[in-house]
C-alpha positions, 0 to 999 in steps of 0.5 A, spaced: 489 464 570 487 458 575 480 455 575 479 457 568 474 450 567 478 447 561 478 440 564 485 438 567 485 431 564 484 434 557 490 439 558 494 433 559 491 429 554 492 436 548 499 436 550 501 428 550 497 428 543 501 434 540 508 431 543 506 425 539 505 429 533 512 432 533 514 425 535 512 421 529 516 420 523 518 425 518 514 422 512 507 422 516 508 430 517 511 431 510 505 433 507 502 438 512 509 442 512 509 449 508 513 455 509 506 459 506 504 463 512 497 463 510 495 456 509 490 453 514 491 446 516 485 442 514 485 435 517 481 433 523 485 428 526 485 429 533 478 428 537 482 431 543 485 437 539 478 438 538 475 438 544 481 442 547 480 448 542 472 448 544 474 449 551 479 454 550 474 458 546 469 458 552 474 461 556 477 466 551 470 469 550 469 468 558 475 473 559 473 478 554 467 479 557 470 480 564 474 485 560 469 488 556 465 489 563 471 493 566 472 497 560 464 500 560 463 497 553 456 495 551 454 488 552 456 484 547 461 488 544 467 482 542 461 479 538 462 474 532 466 480 528 471 480 533 472 474 535 470 469 529 477 467 528 482 462 533 488 459 530 492 454 534 498 454 534 504 448 537 510 451 538 516 446 538 523 447 541 528 442 541 533 441 546 539 446 544 546 445 545 547 452 547 541 456 549 545 463 550 546 463 542 539 463 539 532 464 540 525 460 539 521 466 537 524 473 537 521 479 541 514 480 539 508 483 540 501 479 538 497 482 533 490 479 535 485 480 541 488 475 546 492 469 546 492 463 550 498 460 552 499 453 555 507 452 556 507 446 560 512 444 565 518 447 562 521 454 562 522 458 556 516 464 555 520 471 557 516 477 558 519 484 557 517 489 562 520 496 565 527 495 561 528 488 562 527 480 561 522 476 567 521 469 566 514 467 567 514 460 571 510 455 569 504 453 573 501 446 573 495 447 568 495 454 568 494 458 562 498 464 561 493 470 558 497 475 554 494 482 551 494 483 543 495 489 539 487 488 537 486 489 544 490 494 545 487 499 540 479 498 542 480 506 544 474 511 541 473 516 536 469 523 539 465 528 536 469 533 541 474 535 537 470 538 532 472 546 531 464 547 530 463 544 536 467 548 541 469 554 538 462 558 538 465 559 545 472 560 546 474 567 546 482 565 545 485 561 540 488 554 543 495 554 543 495 547 539 492 551 534 498 557 533 502 556 528 510 557 528 511 564 527 514 563 520 508 559 518 503 565 521 499 568 515 499 574 519 494 579 516 489 576 513 487 582 509 491 582 503 489 585 497 486 581 492 489 580 486 486 583 479 489 579 475 487 573 476 484 570 469 475 570 469 473 566 463 466 566 460 465 560 458 459 562 453 464 565 449 467 562 442 470 555 443 476 557 440 477 563 444 475 559 451 480 554 448 486 559 448 484 563 454 483 557 458 490 554 456 493 561 457 490 561 464 493 554 467 500 556 464 501 562 467 497 561 473 494 554 474 487 556 476 482 560 474 474 562 475 470 561 470 462 564 469 456 562 465 458 555 466 452 551 465 451 550 472 444 552 475 445 558 480 439 556 484 442 549 485 449 551 487 445 556 492 441 550 494 447 546 495 450 551 500 445 552 504 443 544 505 451 543 507 452 549 511 445 546 515 449 539 515 455 543 520 449 546 524 446 540 525 446 537 533 452 534 535 448 527 536 445 528 528 453 528 525 456 524 530 455 517 526 459 520 520 465 522 524 471 518 522 478 518 522 479 511 518 482 513 512 479 507 508 471 510 510 468 513 504 464 518 507 466 522 513 466 528 517 473 530 521 476 536 523 484 539 521 487 533 517 487 526 518 492 525 523 488 529 529 492 526 535 498 526 532 499 533 529 502 538 534 499 544 531 491 543 527 488 546 522 481 551 524 477 547 519 472 541 519 470 537 512 466 533 510 467 529 505 465 523 500 465 520 493 461 522 488 461 517 481 458 513 480 452 516 484 448 510 485 454 507 487 455 512 493 448 516 494 446 511 500 453 513 504 451 519 504 448 524 510 441 522 511 440 529 514 438 534 512 433 530 508 434 533 502 442 533 502 442 527 497 437 529 493 440 536 492 447 534 493 446 529 488 444 534 482 450 539 484 455 532 483 452 531 477 452 538 474 459 539 476 462 533 474 459 536 466 462 541 467 469 538 469 468 534 463 467 539 459 473 544 461 478 537 460 476 536 454 477 544 452 484 543 455 485 536 451 483 540 444 489 546 447 494 540 448 493 537 441 491 531 445 487 526 441 479 525 442 477 521 448 484 522 452 480 524 458 476 517 459 473 514 464 480 511 466 482 518 468 476 521 470 472 514 474 473 518 481 469 524 483 470 526 491 466 532 494 470 535 500 466 540 504 470 545 508 467 549 514 472 554 517 468 556 523 470 564 526 476 564 528 478 568 535 485 570 531 486 568 524 493 571 524 496 565 528 492 560 525 490 557 518 485 553 514 489 549 510 497 550 510 500 551 503 499 545 498 498 543 491 492 538 489 494 531 487 488 530 482 487 532 476 482 538 476 479 541 483 473 545 482 471 550 487 465 554 490 468 558 496 461 562 497 461 569 498 467 569 504 474 571 503 479 566 505 483 562 499 490 565 497 494 562 492 502 563 492 504 567 485 511 570 484 513 569 491 507 573 494 500 570 497 495 573 493 486 573 495 482 570 490 476 574 491 470 570 491 465 572 484 457 570 485 456 563 482 463 563 479 467 557 480 475 556 482 478 551 477 485 548 479 490 545 476 492 539 479 498 535 479 496 530 475 495 534 469 501 537 470 504 531 469 499 529 463 502 535 460 509 534 462 509 541 465 506 545 460 501 546 465 502 548 472 499 546 479 498 551 484 500 552 491 494 554 495 491 555 502 485 557 506 485 562 511 480 564 517 476 570 519 474 573 525 466 575 523 463 570 520 464 562 518 466 560 511 464 554 508 467 552 501 465 546 497 470 542 493 469 537 487 476 533 486 476 530 480 481 523 482 484 518 478 483 512 480 487 508 484 492 502 482 494 497 487 500 492 485 497 485 487 502 481 489 501 474 485 504 468 489 503 464 482 508 462 477 510 469 472 515 471 467 518 477 465 522 478 459 527 484 460 529 487 453 535 492 453 536 495 446 543 498 444 546 503 449 551 508 445 554 509 452 553 503 457 557 506 462 552 512 463 546 508 463 543 502 467 538 496 465 536 494 472 539 497 478 543 493 484 537 489 488 534 482 490 529 479 487 523 478 492 521 471 490 523 464 492 528 462 486 528 466 479 531 462 472 534 466 468 535 465 461 541 470 457 544 470 450 548 476 451 553 479 456 550 484 462 548 480 468 552 482 474 552 480 481 555 483 487 560 478 491 565 480 497 564 488 495 565 487 487 561 487 481 562 481 477 560 479 470 556 472 469 558 469 462 553 467 459 553 459 457 549 456 451 542 453 453 544 454 461 539 457 466 542 462 472 539 460 478 538 466 482 536 465 490 535 472 492 543 474 492 544 482 490 545 483 482 543 488 476 543 488 469 547 493 464 546 495 456 550 492 452 553 497 446 552 494 439 554 497 433 548 498 430 545 502 435 539 506 433 542 512 438 548 516 437 547 520 444 545 517 451 538 521 452 539 526 458 533 523 463 537 516 462 544 518 464 544 516 471 548 520 477 555 519 478 554 514 484 550 510 481 553 509 474 556 502 472 562 505 469 567 500 465 565 493 464 567 489 469 572 482 469 567 477 468 568 472 473 570 465 472 568 462 479 561 462 478 558 454 479 556 451 473 552 445 475 550 439 471 544 436 473 545 429 471 550 425 474 550 423 481 545 426 486 548 426 492 553 431 489 549 435 485 546 436 492 552 438 495 554 442 489 547 446 489 548 448 497 555 450 497 553 454 491 547 457 495 552 458 500 558 462 497 554 465 491 547 465 491 547 464 484 549 459 480 548 456 473 545 449 470 546 445 464 542 438 462 537 440 466 531 438 462 529 443 458 529 443 450 535 446 447 531 448 441 525 451 445 530 456 449 532 458 442 525 458 439 524 463 445 529 467 444 527 468 437 519 469 439 521 475 444 526 478 439 520 478 434 515 481 439 519 487 440 520 488 434 513 489 432 510 495 430 508 500 436 501 499 434 501 491 435 504 492 442 499 499 444 494 495 447 498 492 453 502 498 454 502 500 461 506 506 465 502 504 472 503 497 475 497 492 474 495 485 475 496 481 468 500 482 462 503 488 462 509 492 457 512 498 460 519 501 459 524 502 465 521 502 471 513 501 474 512 508 475 515 511 469 512 518 470 515 519 477 522 516 475 528 522 475 532 518 471 529 511 467 533 504 466 534 502 458 530 497 458 523 495 456 519 489 460 513 484 458 511 481 464 505 477 466 503 471 470 504 463 467 501 458 472 495 456 472 496 457 464 489 456 462 487 462 467 493 467 465 494 465 458 488 469 455 491 475 457 498 474 454 500 477 447 496 475 441 502 477 436 506 473 435 501 469 432 505 462 435 506 466 442 501 463 446 502 456 444 510 456 445 510 460 451 505 454 454 510 449 453 516 453 455 512 455 462 511 447 463 518 445 462 522 451 466 516 449 472 518 442 472 525 444 472 524 448 478 521 444 482 527 439 481 532 444 483 528 446 489 527 439 491 535 438 490 536 444 495 530 442 500 534 435 500 541 438 502 537 443 508 534 437 511 533 436 518 532 429 522 528 428 528 532 429 534 530 424 539 531 428 545 527 431 552 524 438 548 519 444 550 512 444 547 507 450 548 500 450 546 498 457 543 491 459 541 490 466 538 483 469 538 481 475 534 477 477 528 477 472 521 482 474 517 478 472 511 473 477 513 473 484 512 473 486 519 474 493 520 477 494 528 476 501 531 476 504 537 470 503 543 467 510 543 465 510 550 473 510 552 475 516 550 475 522 555 479 529 555 484 526 559 485 520 555 484 521 547 484 517 542 491 513 540 489 509 534 486 509 526 480 505 525 483 499 520 481 492 516 484 487 520 486 483 514 490 489 512 493 489 519 495 482 519 499 482 512 503 488 515 504 484 521 506 479 517 511 482 513 515 485 519 514 478 522 519 476 516 523 482 516 530 481 517 531 485 523 529 481 530 523 484 534 522 489 528 514 486 529 514 489 536 517 496 534 513 497 528 507 493 527 502 498 531 506 505 528 501 506 522 495 506 526 497 510 532 495 517 532 
């Protein structure tokens, strides 16, 4: 763009001042240097740059308004929520001795709305079009404007895809609803199974427990009657949800969404409608139910009695679910209170609506699947459609008046260690009448492994192993952090170099420093073992076994941190380049402190089980955690021969309250150790930085100024397609998503080792 309204003198002044910045002495720029991609520059050092930023923002908003008008979007569409963030990036490309061998920035697309680039007078920008690279000639005082991912994804969602919207007028099944021959249900008029357990909850408790346990073991599901849920309430709930699906399209439109994050939504088929080759013949309304007062405000406002009736129904079905889980708990012999809030804190109501279908033999309402939750409580009304897979054949589940179908989910199968089974089932359609079902999913709350950028500590304990050739302590891996310091007291650590595993000999009072090179840890055979054999679930497949012990490598560098600084720097850089790992001595951490720490952790792992139970967990979580093998023990086919205590360390005052209370001296001694190791860490990083230092080049350079324009990263802004831009010929292409999550994924790809991976994959998770 030219004649854009930004002052030419201001453009020249800005280019000069940013060049001045890069030409400043190194010490004047040092305090701003950071590899942290999320760090902001908070200094207001230049009135010129401030004025430039304001005028470029005016230009950006002006162009977005022109784009909005041409796209037919409503006035104000690109408001503060989508344009609240503006990032200035100044790229400086010093003169290069051989430009044919390197790049300034790899192939990529920008993640924001639009990018404005002032590239000065020196060539360098190239764009990829029609399979080849083209140079963009710099024009005096012109801006290059680049469309980003956010603007590309401004397309809308539509209600027109709901089966209930168009199916009443169709006589033939559309091709994109016809399943492949081997997946079709064929005749849906299969005999109903007469052996499906029917359990009367008004019977004696001992009898009920045995019947439920038998049903869960043999079938994975059962039906219950005399369950305590009001029969009138069940009828009223079915009526109100049918009324919802029969409402006018405009009354349901505000709830339509394919955003997987949105809590209350109505959608059709599956979550990935546009990307599906074959669709399911169903519409679905779903929303969370527990705690009720936390979610009810998100539920549909119409029908006007929806929230009242469905709220009462949710509470009653929750009581029934907890009652059933308590009976199952007793049958399994688990301790009272086992199914507490942690396992039952999630409750999702899913209402499936299956309109009449012109040919039920060719399509499905839902394909064969098993549920992922604890238990599912289904009210299927009076219309046939549910089928379960047992002993190699499909069986119909006959609807019984006011009965609930109870289905065992994967979580309960896992918790029961396979004693109970989750059942595969599907939903077929019919040509006579609509079918609506109400499903209560007993979801376990999600757990998220929050990544901390702070100092953390992991203490791995490898008990004596009867046959180390069959088991592993930790598999081969790279450390994801900046630098790792390891204190080891026995043989076990190995590194991969030149295609071979080599042992790292323990040196008294030395730290192993690892910069991300591959290594793995093995358990060590000790005579006083508590096991006579390696349990089956710890035996690695042959290709993953450690085999016999390898020869200890005598070449791994050992660096004395006391001596000539320049010599130490040279040794560290050489070790980093050739090995990626080295050991350090005379590092400043007290030898007695190191020995005390080893003794402390021996004492911790030898504590009685009840003293450690409070911090034990089989799920990844932030804070202080004791776990065995990996972070997802229940999902592992084979376990690692190790226990781990892991917790964050810095800032100490923030994290130490979560550390173990036993041994009594734990918090005090570990706090001192953390301070000393942290000092050592900064000392080594300083030496590495000195060895990698680059000097300013006093030569002609190319400078460009990039303004990234988009939503504010710090706000939970949802970017979603514009509703006006979806038509039958231009279907929806992207999901709705949170901008800060998109940026996090984008940055992860940006630092991927494969050049250009951002461009290829950044939008993939959001495409439909």
